DOGU-99414 format. One record per residue: x, y, z of N, C-alpha, C, CB in turn. Coordinates in pm, whole numbers, plus 50000, padded with zeros to 5 digits. Glycine has a CB too. Layout:
N
XYZXYZXYZXYZ...
end
This chain:
643
659164212406155659424211206299660514200706319658124207406379661604204806385662664195106408662294186106526664014202206434663174176106551662834166206654662784172406793663834154706653663634182606818663624189006949662324196306972664804198606964661894203906866660624211106879659474201406894660384220206757659544190306816658474180506824658374174406964658694169406720659534171407023659534165907160658994175907259660944161607201659344188807239658884199107332657384200807325659574212307303656814198707206655374200607189654574189107247655044202307043655204177707263654494166207317654184168007466655304153407295653144161607515652924161507661654114155007730651604154107698654424159807849655574154507922655374139607949655794162208055656364131807908656304117407932656604114508079657294109907841656014104008130656334100408269657834097808284655534088008314658364101408400659774098908425660034083908425660214105208558661174080108369661564066108377661854062708522662804063208289661744050008557662054046108696663434050408739661924031108713664424049308649665794053108686665894068008715666774049208575665254076208630665304090708651664614094608781664664098008533663454088708804662734091708927663544087809049661384084608929664194076109042665014071609154666174081109179665534057709128666814085709071667944094709087667514108009148668634097208952666354112809106665864125209166665594123309315664584130009094665054111609350664824108609491666134108109568664074095409506667154102209508668464101409574669044115309593669434092709492668904123909491669424137609504668744144709620669204145409374667434142809635666744149009747667264143609880665224146709736667504130409886668024124510008669414129810041668064109409995670254131409937671594136509959671574150810011672414135809831670654158809957670534172510006670114172610153669524180409922669194163510188668774162610327669944158310415667604152910342670714148710368671874144010445672924154910460672484131810381673074163010354674044173810361673654183610472674144181210226672344186010485671894195210590672134189410728670404198410572672164176110737672364169610865673844167110895671614156410869674744171710808676164168410821676764174810946676934173010698676934166811050677614171111171677894158711254676774181511251678754159511353679144147511426677984140211490680134151011531677044147511548675984140911622674994133911532675264150711708674964137511405674024131011315674544118211255673654140111208675784114411286676334102411227676434103711077675494090411264676844115511027676784118210884677724109410805677114132710858678854105510862679794097310787679124084310743681044094510871678444077710837677764065310802676644067710703677214058610925675904078910721674814082010628675354083710487674084094810672676464091210473677014093610340677604081010279678074104310346678194072510361678694059910308677544051710251679434052010417676424051210326675284043710274674744050210148674184042710379674754063610142674254070510023675134067609903674174085610049676454067209924677364064409813677134050409758678824066009859676944040609849676664027009804675354026609728676634017209922674354033609783673044034309717673184040109576672064042809800673964050709564674154057009433674854047709336674954069809448675874040509384676574031309296675614020709244677754024709369674774015609333673804005509293672844011009188673024000409415672324023109215671364028909121672024032208988670724041409181673284036908994673964040608871674254028308786675254047908901674594017108851674854005008774673584000708701675343993608865672434002408766671183999308699670934008508582670024000208796671254021408597671094030908487672054027508373671334045208535673294023208409674254019508306673744007708224675604016108368673113998208290672543986908216671453991508122672003976508313670644001008170669604006408083670224013007961668734016408160671304020707982671964027607873672584017707776673034037107926673194006907833673813996807749672783990307658674503986207834671583988107710670543981507630670093990107514669353978007717670324003407522669874012307416670994016207320669264024807475672234011107344673384015007262673324007907128674704011907335673604014907016673614008406884674683997506880673864018906772674393986606811675323975606797675823974906653674653962306839677073970506636677603968406502677043955506446679153968006502677183953706316676663941506254677353929006307676833942206103678613930906356679343919306407678903915206546680813922106407678163924006613677683920806747676313914406740677643933506835676173902606799674833896506797673853904606878674893882006850672623905606829671563912706901670733902506978670653921006802670813903207112670153893307195668773897607239670993890307316668263908707181666923912807219665913902407175666573926407159664853901107256663813891607220663103896307094662813889707335662433887107029661673890506908660643901006943660993878006848660553911306863659583921906886660053932906977658353916106941661223931007041661723941307132662333952607051662763935507231662003964907086662443976507010663603983407079661293986306991664563988106997665663996107051665124009707090666823997406949665624015107199665164028107244665434038607138665834032007376664524048107116664744058707017665894067807058663474067006997666454075406961667654083606990667454093307105668054091406867666294100107112666144110107218666114103607355664874118307195665614091007365665624084107494667014079407529664654072307493667784075307428669164071507456669944083507505669824065507332669674095207446670364107407490669974110807633670034119207397668684109007665668234111807800668904102507900666714110507810669064089807862669724080407951671154084307976669664066407894671844089707869673234093907887673314105607986673874097907752672304114507978672264125608073672084120408215671124135408038671164110408229670914104708360672164098608418669814094408352672894090608337674104084408389675144094908423674664074508288675144105908349676074116708382675744123008515676074127208274674444125308537674014131008665674374121708779672504133608664674134108608759674434099008864675914098608896673954085208825676744098908790678194098608813678634111008890678954097708680678084122508851678434134808923677974134109067677804146908853676804128009088676294126909225677194118209311674884121409225677714107409250678634098809325679874106609363679014086309244680424113909265681624121909294681324131909404682114129109167680184138509394679794148409496679664141809633678484155209458678954130109636678744123309763680044118809826677844111509745680944113209744682234108709798683044120609846683014100809692682974131609772683724143509814683234148509949683594154609709681894148909964681344153310092681744143710203679824154510085681744130610169682144120610266683574122810313682004106610208684474125510216685874127810250686024140210336686734129110124685344150910294685414163310371684844161110511684654174610300683684154210515683074151510645683984143310733681754144510628684604132910676685514124510754686674132710805686014112710672687174141610722688294150010764687914158910880688804158510647686714164610868686254173410976686074165611105684944180410937685404153811095685134146111214686424141111278684224134411182687354136711193688584131311246689434141911312689364124511137689404154111260690254164511315689564172911421690744173411206688254170311441687524178611539687404192811488688214178411676687104194111357687054207311295686054216411363686714206111150686334229211361685514238911434684114239911375686164252511434683984238311240682664239311179681764228111231682774238611026682304215811235681504204611284681174206211430682244191411261682154210811507681904212811649680834223311672683194216811721680874233911590679864244411603678484239111570680204256211512678404231011462677104225211425676594216011535677204217411292677514208111594677124199111701676584206811821678304190411743677254217811854676794225711968675424231511943677784236811999675164235411818673864241311787672744231011802673864247111645673024218311772671994208011777671984200711911672194198111665672954203211996673064196112122672084202112223674514196812176671214193812283670264199212381670964202912511669134189112408670404212512580670914215812713670444205412815670454230012756669194201012799668604191412892668164178912817667404197712966668234167512884667704154912830666744149012933668854144812796665524146112889664544138912972664314125412906663194147112987664854115112967664794101512913663654094312984666164093912933662564091812910661374085912969661234071312927660114093912928660854062913021660744048612998659344043813038661834040813077658674037412945657374031112972657604016112981656304034612859657974011613099658393997713119657263988013083658843995513265657543978812992656573968512956655463973112864655983963213078655593984812805654533990912724654703987212577654534006312740653633981812518653643978312376652633986412298653363963612359652643984612167651753992212080650283989712114652013988711933649943977112147648553974112181648103981812304648373959012204649023984012399648673991812517648304006112483649813991812616649014012012387648684025512342647314026012276649734030512245647024016012195645704015312131644604014212237645634003412034644824005512334643834003612439643574016712514644293992812537644634024012547644464036612620643724046912536645834042212662644044047512410643394057112321641904054012306644074057012184641584041312287640184037312271639414039212401640094022612225640044035912513639394037512644638974052012665640324033012757639844061312627639524075512647638504080812547640784083912639638484075112426637674081312322636624072712259638524086212218636344061112318635414051912255634034057912232635294039512337633494064512332632134069712317632054080112207631654075712449633094088412196633114098412089633014091811953634384107012098633804081411934633834074811804632554067111778635044065411794632084059811879630854052111862629684061211827630534044011989629614072711893628464081611874628544089711745628354091011990629744091611690629884100611576630374094111447630804111511613630724081311453631424075511338630494071811223632174063511381629234069511247628364064611141628254074811027626974061411197628654070410909628524078810791629514090210783627184084310785630534090310869631504101310867632914095810850631414109810995633764104110789635144100010766636144107910850635484101510621635684117810921636604126810990636704123911140636184141110969636094113211188636134110211330637474104111365634974100811369638074108811470639374103811514639344101211665640504113811478640064091011707640264089011850641064100611906640964075511877640794105012027641634115412087643054110212100641074119812227644014118112057645414113812060645954113612202646264123011973646864104512227647674105012348648784115212327648264090912383649364120012434650524128912419651684121312355650944134712556651754108412379652774100212314652654100212163652694086012365651434102012113651224102011968651874113911899649744101811938652224124011975652734136311916654164135111862652684147312016654924125111907656344125411870656954111611848657114132511976656174102211798656714089011763657624090511641655574078811735658814084511647659784085911538660314072611486660944094411583660034061511554660564048811507660314037711606662044049911479661124027211595660994016111690662354009611712659974005811640662454001811820663733995911858663573981111885664304002911983664663973711861664713959411887665193957212030665653952111785664663947212098664803946812243665613935112299663463946412302666063925812218666723913912272667983917612351667083904112159668373908712443669553911112526670733902912473669273907612674671853903312545673043896112500672863881012509674243900212582672013876412600671883861912618670473856612598672353858212754669553865012549668183860312527667463869012425667413860112659666613862612344665783870212251664693877912324665153860812148664423874312450663453881512533664223887712650662293872112583664293900812652665103907612753664353909212884665533921312702665093911812989664483916813112664803931713122665003908913238664303938113227664453952713238665893956813266663553958013347666643948413336668023952013367668853952813238668653941713464668753942613156669503942713030668963953312934669453928812964667633955212934667043965312847667513979312881665543964612853667553982513010668003995813051669503997513029667653998313198670273986913051671713987713029672023990312882672403974813075671213984812792671413987112649671384002012616670343979812567670494009512682670484024112662671604030712741669124030012704671684027212868672554034712960674024033212924672334030013102674444021112887675854018612853676074017212703676334006112923674984017412625675074015612479675704002212444675894026912416675393991812522675863978412489674853968112539677253975712551674853956612474673993945512515674643938312633673743935712397673843935512734674323927412845673363915912869674483936012972673703907212963672873895712995671693899913084673703884813065670623892413073669493894713164669963894113308668373884313139669383902613390669653904013534670833913213564669903890413596671663916413466672843924713494672503939513483673983921213398673013947313578672733961613588673993969513555672203965313730674023975513437675173983713394676493976313413675203997013471676523964113363677723955713368677983950313228677563944013471679243950813186679653945413057679783930213070681003951813008679033922212994679073907613012680403901412968677943901212935681183908712890682473903312846683513904012956682973910812722683473914613034684463916513140683883914113279685033930413133682543914113289681833913013417682153924813509682193899913487682533936113449682863948113524681873959213490684313952713493681783969613573680853980613545681143987413413680903990913657680093991513345680223999713223679644013513253679493993013100680324023913209679874037513236678544040213168680924047713190677694048313232676344050813184676184065313136675334047813293675094067513065674784081013019674654090713137673494081012937674044086113245673874095013360675214098213424672934088613463676094088413431677424091013485678204100613394678204078013502678024099213263678674108413170678124122513185678504103513025676784123413202676164136513222676704143013349674634135213230676784135213455677304140313581678744145113566677214129513691679564137213497680964140713478681124153413395681714129313411680154156213308680234168113224679694180613294679454165913096679234179113418678744190613494677254192313496679344202713440676494183113433675044184113433674474179413566674444176113318673314184513602672574179213715671844166613668671564189713772671574157413761671014144513722669924140213820672114133813715669014131713773667964127113862667194115413807667034138313891666414108813896665504098213858664164100713926666074084113896663084097613855661724098413910660964086413856661004112113872660624076913942660054064213899658934060113993661124053313893658064051013947656984046114032657294032514093655694045213952658464027014062658944015014129659844019114245659714005714030660434009114309661544012214398662654018514315662053999314473663354028214371664454034414296665594024514275664984046914369665554013314347666564002814331666163992614226666813995914462665003994414162664553985114059665473986113937663083987914020665343976613846666333974713740666573987113654665913963413653665513993513607665704004513512666444016413573664374009113460665964022313683666734033513738668124029213785665984039913853668224017113837669534012413885670554012013773669403998513947670134008413652671064007013540671624020313493670384000013425671034031313531671564044413492672504050213598670414054113468672334046213724673084052813832673954043613914672124059713922673824030313897674564020813981675014008913895673684016014100675683999413960676193987613889676063975413979677673989613846675603964113922675533951613996675413940113897674333951614096675973928913935675883917113848674513910513854676953907113885673723914213954672363908913961671433919914011672293896414054670313921513945669373932313975668763931414114668273932213873668763919614176668143918114307669093921414422667633904214324670263926514392671153931614497670743945914531672663931114450669503947314578668913960614589669453968614708667413959414601669883962114812670503969614922671853975414878670693960515047672553968014796673823973014741673573984514644674593961814670672523983314566672173994114473671814006814551670993989914381671044005114658670714016714742671964022914802669734012614854672894014514846674134019614903674924027514799674984008014957674934022814675675644030014570674984043414537675714021414444673654044014541672984056914527673534066714632671444055414541673644061714754674014070414867675474074614862673734063314998676354065314827677794068314830678304074114700678574055914864677714069914587678204074614458677684088314419677824064914352676484091614467675854104514440675814107714290676594115614514675554097514207675424099814063674154107714034675404086413985673084104914109671814112014090671654122714198670614102114094671374135014156671164146014251669744145914309671424159414183668804141414228667404140514271666974126014254666474150314188666384120214358665954106214356664534105414410666924097114440663574102514322662164101614363661624087814323661314113014298660954081214416660334068314389660044061114518661234059814300660004047814511659824039714630661134033214670658754029014607661024023414764662204015614799662874018914930663174017114695662164025215023662804029015150663344016915226661804036515238662744005315208663163993315281664583988915245662203982015253665093993215130666403988515085667553997515131666403987614935667234008715193668284017915237668684014415380667794032715228669854008515392670364004015520670794015915605671543994415501671184013015728671694023515816672914030215753672054017815954673794022215693674984027815629674594037215515675884016615576673614033115435673174041515323672544054415372672174033815235671724053515476671084065515529672094075115590670034061615633673114069615653674164078315708674914085515597675134070115794675124078515485675814084815372674974095915310676154074315267673664095315331672764105515275672444116515375671464099015228673144116815485672884127015587672994141015526673864125615705672004149215556671984162815503671174164415376673364167215477670804153315312669954154015192668494154115235670244142115094667724164315198666314164815238665564152515187665654177615185664724146615273663974134615237662484137315251664394122715326661744135315140660284136515141659684122615147659774144215015658594121115220657934108215231656464108715191658044103015373655954120515157654584121615105654514133415010653554123115221653364135314951653234145414847653444159514901651874144314782653044161915025653204175315082654684178615103652444176415216655434168815152656864171015170657574172315034657484159515251657084165214933657644166814798657474181114750656974156914699656284186414766656004200014719656824210414793654534203114732657264207014915658034216514995659514216914958657894213215141659984207314881661394207114843661724219114755661754193914770662854225214778663214237314703664544236414630663264248914796665394227214670666724226614609667194212214594667734234614693668064210114496668784197414484670124198814556668984193414332670654187914614670134174214607668894172414693671204164414651668084162514654666854159514727666464145114700665704169214687665764139414796665294125614782663854124814827666174115814863663084116314757661724113414799661494098414789660694121114712661214092014901660904077714905659494076314960661954069714994658554072614873657134073514905656484059914930656414080514794657294049314931656774036014960657934027215005656064029814835657614016715080658664007515122659284000315002658113997315221658443997114905658973990714784658493998614663658513975714774657453993914595656944001214479655784010314520656483991214368655524020514438654374029314462653084021314450654364041114362652004026214512650694020014489650324021014341649604026714577649484011914297648964012914160648244026214142648004001014128648314031614022647644044313996646154043414025647874048713852645534032213994644094030714014643744030614163643604017913947644734027114250644514026514395645194038014469645014013314450645974046214401646884055714466646134065614556647694063314361646524066314685645924076414773646504090214745646144072614922645804100814782646294114314753647624117614820645274124314797647984110514924649244113414995650484109114916649254106715130650294100514817651414095714736651424103414604651324080214711652544109514566652564117314442652454108414319653834125514434651874113914215651804106914086653154108114016650674112713997653314100613910654544101613830654684115713772654554091213715653574121513729653614135113675654114144913780652234139213626653604143913903654024153114009655504151614041653194150714136655984139314046657404137214074658274142613961657704122314096657864140213837658644144913723658684160213718658074139313592657544166513744657494181113742658384187113851656054186113758658354181213969659214186314076660684183814042658854179514211660984172513982662364169213947662934179213846662454155013891662184182313740662734191613640662864205613700661834192113515661984209313791662094222313856663374223213939660864225013945663624212814019664824213014103666094212114020664774201414203666084203713919667294201713839667594214013753667134189413750666564219913695666794231813614667354243213699665494236313545666854244313819667344254813910668794252213949666454255714036669134239513972670494236314015671494237013900670524222514077671064233413780671994231813669672294244613595671454221813572671304253313582671504265413502671794261913358672644273713559672784268413299673094266413158673774253013130673974277613109674274246313234674914233313212673904222313182675734229513333672664224513218671614215113184671524203313278671814210113047670554194513249670334182913335669974170613253669244185813437670134159113316669724146113260668794139713361670974136713230667544137213320666544131513409665974118713350665414141613435665944108113430665264095713393663894095613459666104083213435662844093513379661474092413429660924079013383660574104413378660444070813476659934057613437658524055113490660864046713486657644051213399656354045613436656564030713462655264048013324657074027613579657584014213609656494003613616658334014413740655304007513658654293997613692653363994113576653484002513807653613999913459652943994913338653283980113322653364003013210654553977213338655043963413330654483954813443656563963213335654523960013563654153951913680652663948513682654533959113808651843956613616650423953213605650173943013496649603965813577651033942713394650853933113285651253919013328651673937313164652193917813422652643904413463651493895613512653693905713572650603900313597649463891913637648253893413543649033895313779648423900513432647303902113339646193910813392646753888913302646523920913472645513929913528645293941413430645953935413669644363939613338644243948513224643813962613264643263942913125642893963913359642433977313398643553985013468641213976313491644303978313553645413984913622646513988613522645983975813732646803979613430647753982313322647353994913245647853970313227646073995813213645544007213139645734020213216644064005113109645434020413345645564032713423647024036813442644894031113559647934027013447649354030413453649804037013323650204017813481649284032413210649624038413080649124052813075649014030212964647884055013118647314068513114648084078013206645834068213153648514073013322649294081413413650654084913352649494074413549651244075213284652514077813216652334088213107653094064713156651244087213032651004096812925650834110912980649764092712846650244112113098650134125413161651524130913195649274124613289652404122213244653764126513273654494130513145654544115413346654284123113038654874126612909654414140412866654494116212802653124143012878652604156212842653234167312923651114156512859653424164913052654034175113138655474177813095653994170613286656204167313057657584169213014657674176112878658314155813009656754173012789656714180112661656394194912682655684173712567655484197812773655134211712802656324219112864653914212412897657034212412954658234218413012659254221412903658854209313119659474211812814660464213612708660094225212617660604200712626658814226612586658374237612500658634251112566656884236112465658444251712697658644264412769660124267312793657904264112902660884256912828662294258912864663204260012743662774247612952662844253112635663704253012517664924244212535664134267012482665564240712425666804233012425666714220512511667964241612471665584213512503665374201412583664944190112492664314203912693665694179112495665344167112422664514158112513666614159612370663304154812469662454145312541662364132712456661024151312570662714121512514662554108912442661844098912531663914103312396661094090012469660344079912542660444066812466658854084112561660704056112537660714042812477660464032512585662044040112403660424019912546660174008912640661333999112634658834001812608661593992612746662643982412747662193969612680663083979612889660893966912684660293954812627658783956212639660803941812699658063947212577656623946112597656373934812696655853943512462655343936312776655013926112876653603920812853655143931813019653463907812857652143901612857651643896912723651173910912912652133902612613651593899112482650123902912471651763884312456649813915312507648433920212510647793918912372648393934812557646573913112369645843911212244644473917812255645693896112211644203927112166642923934212166641953927012074643113949112121641213917812132640313909112057640593894712096640483911011904639563887712138639763874212191638453866612188640313874712335638523854212142637363845512154637263840312296637453833912054636083841112356635913836912496634823826412506635583849012586634973817412602633993806812625632743812712690634583795512712631593808612641630323813112699629683801312771629363818812589628643804112849628053793912937627073784612867627363800513051626603788512749625543780812687625963766212667625143787112554624973757612662625213743312638625653741312493623953734812669626193729612461626563726812321625423729612226627003712312307625773734312108624773739812017623993729511938625423749111923624473717311926623753707111849624143693311899624053708511697623523683111839623753669311886625213665311871622863659611810625823669211760627233665711738628123672211844627673670011598627853684911871628633691911972628393685812110628273706911973627163681312136626863675112265627633662112282625353672512279627783654712172628553642312179630023645312209628433634512047630543655812145631923659812173632063663612319632353671612082631083670812371631133675112510631123663212605629963684412542630383652812567630323640912652631633633212649629173631912609632243632312530633483624612516634703632312565633673620512372634693645512545635823654012584635283665512668636603659412458634953662912792634303673512874635203685612891633933668013011634563697112886635283709812898635733712413040634403721312850634983707313135635313710213275634533722313322636823712413292634263722613448633433733413503634093746913493633103730613647635453746913489636133759813490636343765413351637443758613559635933758013245636143763213110637623764113078635493776813093638023774313009639433776212975639813790612996639723772012830641033793113040641373806713080642193814412979642103806313207642623808112871643453815112774642923812812634644923810412785643153822212541642563821312408642923808512335642983832912326644133803312355644553791512283644723779512376645853794212209644133780212492644173768912586643413757212524643573772812725643833744912554643193733212492641693732912516643823720412544641253737712634639823737212662639063747612580639573739412811639733758712547639083768412459638853762312321639933781212448639803754112276639653747712146638523737512149640963740912103638423730012259637313720612273635983728112280637503712012398635973739412348634743747212355634333752112216634913759112449635313755212133634993759411997634313748111921636263764011923634773735911943634153724411878632713722511923634953711711907632413727112043631073725912098630203738112066631143723812248630743747611992629973759611961629783768712079628653755811906630733768712174630563776212298631573787512310630683766912418632123792212199633083803112201632513815112126634433798712139632543826412190632133839012127633333844512051631603849412234633303843711920634443847611837634223861011767634713836911735633343869311820633073882211757634343890611749631993889811835634463898411640635603907511623635343919911709635803911411473635773919511832635513930711922636353929412048634033931511957636463940412120636893940312260636163951712329638463941712274636013950712458635043959112529635723967912632633983950412597636053980112593636663989312689635603995812779637464000112616634343995712737633284001112824633233993412955631914000612753633453980312948633473972113069634563976813164633673957413032635713981313110636833985313193636543998213270638073987213108635614006213221635264018613292634644015713430634284026913209634074003913446633404000613573634383995513678632333990313549635643993413643636613987713737637313999013811637663978813662637313998313944637844009314023638934005114122636734015914098639483993214105640553988614193641423978614119639983982314323642653977114164643533967014108643123953214157645013969814145643523942914085643243929314134643973926814266643673918814028645123933314287645833931714413645013937314529647203938814408644423949014510643593954814615642373946114642643143969114577641783940414537640623931614556641003919214636640033927514420642123912914600642563900814670642913904014816643773894514599643603915214840643963919014977642713921015062644813931814977641713927715005640473930115080639773917015111639543939415000639733907815012639073894915033639813886515137638973887214901641133886715134641923879315231641713884715372643413879715194641673897915383641443904015514640063900215568641583919315505639073900315480637713896715522637643882215567636723899215409638513873915509638533859615546639453856815663638963851215427640033867115721640923865315836642363862715799640433854215919642743865415673644123863615632644613849415641645003872315713643863839815589644243825715607645523822215532643123816615562646293813115587647483807915520647073797215421648503802315622648023792815341647733782115247647293769415317648923779315162647943766415429647583754315504646163755115558648573752015619645783766915607644423768715660643393767215549644283782415728643693772815433642753771915322642563757415277643233780415205643613749415288643493735415249642673727315349644873729415234642673731815474642043723715578640713729115630642983722215693640453741915607639253748115666638263751815557639643760615748637143744915556636103748115458635513762015483634993737715462635463766015610634943779315643635843790215584634813780915796637173788315597638103798115541638013798515389639543794915584637843786915329637703786315184636453793915139637623771615137635353791315206634093797915170634193812915189632933792315252634853817215298634983831515326635823838415219635593833815465636933832015178637783838015075637043838914943639073829915059636383828214902635683828214774634543838314774635153814214742633843839514885632763849414895633333863514885631983847815026634473865614950635103878814944635593882214805636263879415041636173872614734636633875114596635453878114504637423863014543634373870414517633193872814434632613886714461632123862114460632593890614589632063903814623632953914914567631943905214775634273913214574635173923314520635033924514369636613919914557634863913414300634643914014155633323920914123634663899814094632323918814207631023925214184631103940314207629953919114273631763944314317631783958414357632853966414282632023959414507634033960514266635163968114209635663962814077636283968214306635273950514040635833944313921634943944213800636203930613950633863951913802633003952913684632013941513667633843953613564632003931713756631123920013742629853922013825631863907013786629113932413794627933936113874626873925213872627343949113824626883916913769625883906313757626303893513829625613903313612627413894113902627883882313973628693873213883626713874714032629223862513940630083853413866629273842213801631143847513958629673838513680629093826913615629633814313684629423826713463628923803213675629403790813737630833787213694628473779313703631133789113568632483786113518633523794713588632563788113366633223807613605634163816813669634343813413817633683831213654633253810213884633323806714026634143794014047631913804814085633963784213957634733771813966636223774413943634223761413865636493783113853637903786313824638563793013945637993795613700637853802314009638383808714130638663798314238637403819314181637753788914256637943778714359639193770414329636703769514369639353766214206640493757714170641823764714192640383753314025641893777814159643153785014169643383790514309643193796414069642393797514364642593805014488642413796514613641643816514493641853784714599641733775614713642573763114687640243771814738642253756114579642933743614552644433744914532642333737414431644873756014473646303757714445646923769214523646523760014296646243773814629646773785314703648113782214768645773789814809648283770014816649553766414880650703767614782649483752214937650453764814653651513765514553651623779414488651273755114445650483785414458650483798014383650363810314472649363798014283649763808614589649643819614683648823831114630650993824414719649133842814682648393854914646648513858014497648873866714728649683855814439649873858814297648943850614209651323856214256648683838214249647733830214173646353836314172647673816214229645923841614287644613848214294644573860814208644263851714438645663868614210645713880514124645503876713979647053887914141646203866213936646103862013797644713856613765647163851413766644123849613860642773844113837641763855313816642343835213956641833865913899640933877213879641223884113746641073887213996642523885213712642873891113585642323883413467644363892213572642313870113478641763861513372640273864313352641983846613405639543865013463638093867213454637793880913393637443866013593638483891213440638233904813391638623906113244639003915213475639793900813207640233901713068639293894212975641653896213054638833882713020637913874912938636623882612913637603861513004636093888913015634853896612997635053908512903634343901513132636283913812899636573925012808637003920312670637653933812868637023907012648637493901212521638933905512492636563905312405639733905812595641153909512582641993897612624641493922212668643033894612547643863883012574645283886612609643863874012456645993876912663647413878012696648093865312649647643880412849649323866512600650043854512557650953848912665650853857512434651253856812767652213852512868652053861012994653653853512814652553855713106652653863713227654063869313242652283855313351654833868613135656183873913135656363884313026657193862713116657603886012982657923895712877657803889312739659343901412897657753897512636657803892712498658993899112427656463895812424659293893912308660433898812232660073909012125661133887512169658893914912133658433924212029659253937112030656953927512049659333943511913659913956911905659033966711983660073961511757659623978012019658893988212094659054001712024659393989112241658114010612049658144023811986659224032612048656784030611999659724041811966660644052212012660014065711980662074050811946659994074612078659444088112062660564098012093658194090412154660644108712017661674118812044661224132411993663014114911979661524142712073661164156412036662204165912094659734160112086662654175412012663614185212060664934184111986663844183512208665924191812025667214191711957667834177811956668164201612024668204173111838668814160011824667834148611808669654157311941666534151411808665554140611800665704132511672664144146211808666154138811564666234131811435667224120211438666634141611326668204120511526669194109611527668604096811585670424113811607667424097511646666794085811705665714079911616666204089511839665504085811499664434081411410664804068311341664124092111306663784060711302663994048711223663884036011305665324049311157664234025011240664234011911304665664008511344663644001011209665904006011473667274004411518667363995911644667904018011543668593992211677668843985011801668613994111921670283979411802668233988112033668073996312153669394002612195667513987812269670513996012166671824001712200672124014312120672913991512176671524015512000671744027511918671244040011988671064026011782670214038712070669704050412142670774055912233668434046712224671394047212312672484051712400673674057012323672924040512489674054049912216675224054012139674994067612074675554043612033673834069912020673584082611951673474094212049672304081611867672944091612168672954102112270674394105112314672094097912391675194094812326676604096812363677304105912261677324083212372677124103012133677764111012028677174125012023677614104211891675844125712035675164138712032675714148012139673664136912050675964142712257676404150912370677914152212379675874145212497678644145312293680104146312296680724138912413680514160612301680064128312462680594120512573681424108812521679444115412661682184102612609683014091012572682824080512682684534095012556681874071412660681564061412762682724051712783680314053812724683444048512675684574039212690685654045112780685164035712552685984057712757687004064112841686534065212985687344078112785685254068313003684724069513139684694056013209683314075613136684404045413134684414031913191685784028613250684024021513085686834032513176688194029613223688514036813354689204033713116687794047613382688064055413504687204051213623687844070013476686214042313600685294038813708685994031113818684124030713654685644034313942686094026114055685074015014078686264034814184685424005214156684513994114183683493998214290685303981614228682203998114255681184002314351681083992614469679824003514282680623997514584680553988914703679313980014704680553997514829679363970014795678223961214817677813961814964678563946614776676543959514985676003959415121676503947115196674453959715118676833948915324677393938015404676433926115412677713943015544675163928715427674173917815437674143909715309672783923415467674213916315193674163909115066675473901915035673833918614955676563906215094677823898915079677733884915140678973906715143676773883015232676603870115298675303863215256676633871815449674533869515166673223864315129673273854315016672333875615091672073850814966671963840614862672523845014728670523836614846672723858014711673333863014587674783867414611672513874714531675403861814712676763865814746677733863714629677253858114867677463853414547678363850814435678333862114332677993837714368677263870114334677163881414241677603894514306675743882814190677763894614436678163906814508679683907714513677563907014653680263909114395681723909214386682123915014251682303894814404683383919114242683933924214115685183916514070684263939114129685613906614150686803899014109686403886414033687663895314232
end
């Protein structure tokens, strides 16, 4: 038996790391070849593949060098006991290096051909781009939504199923959210001037495909001038366009797609630009208070819906629906007369699809109040906003499946609140032993305990053995909550006669009435059926009475949020935004270009390339948008300008 036959008779040896890596690279190159077209960014992909191949080949060359026979004049630097590779392995390594070299040549050749096609606008590349280019784009935004929020929503919906069926079984799963169906990656959220973005800069990163400063709405921070947006590009290409949001339509996210301002709070100017610029054909949301007489006159002839019945009666675009003076009611409090986000989105795609025909449409859909519920730490309201958004996502996915050629993507501008699922909370029991009692005497915890997981008083309570540190959080408790903390505070204030801060400081009767009303609202609507603990009652008094003149109604909202979150063993790190990455979801033609870990600006840039738009050229053609006369004289007058 010769050596070849002997090798063939042996069991197959495991692939060397170099061979396995090269096979993996070949598979990746084949996948990249299939993706070769302008919208896939193939040139960059192939460049990275070529570098990867060079790196891997150099490693293989070193392996081959180590197995090459040496002459007697060459010193052998192998360690004692190290064996030279046998001849058949050296031959195999030479084959591997040959394959790698050929792969590099192949990859570079494809790169050159691809570059030639892209640079010349070759018909093959254009044809491939058209085949992958969606007719419609539904850009969905879950403002302030983080990964923990998704977990909370999933557990809230399916906790009983898992608790009742999980013992001794491996196949139990939480019911999936519709968002779970198409997650493809995540995005980095920082802005041009801060590691923690606001919504204006976050939305501009997508809309203009560039980083801007916090508070700026579709403005380039280098020039302080408007930057063209995806929606403006869609409009210029003949597509129908629209927004459907649960905030005011003048709020930062929708504004950054359809208008321009150096400060997000120039909302009357933003409303005026909606009216005069007509970038959006369909506009659904809140914000009627910001539309001046001039703006309303510019919208003459556009049908306006103000409740759900009038929304359902709309038949054609252009159309507008303004369902609140500012933001929509919270989903947990929403009356039937106000449409849900799902209802607005469904009506928007119906109107836009009818108006656009084969030219397609671009629709922005935002679950705006996910963020706004997280700011005061209202966990139950935050949860219901997430679930309402997920319903809208499902409706858009269903529309896309029926209509075809529709790209649905969903992402967040940032996470809000630093939501933590699991929290040690202070309990009412006395110190657990003599040592803890001494600590309590020397460093008293205070009647109000501590309101945050890492608050100094929580740490002192831990020293006293008064912190429940169980690994758990309680979504069952959240099922009993049927109103937002804002609704609870409003009801309590009304019952107390709507006292001002000055009255609360001076009138014991007003103080008692407000505190009684808050306690009753927590009992009836806030899940605290057993009433308030002394620590909780003291905390309410300190915040909602003692500091009402300074903190006002918002302080009371946060105080109720603290009590409810603590009972659910849920924590928050801030009443503001965080710098965490956010998920990216995409489904439909072109979805693959949004996969992976990337900058938030990459989302806008890749959509621009996918659709064949040129934001830079469009920016050069933009005129200077107008400002509202009142805001030209207001406190933000320095921002109401383009010079």
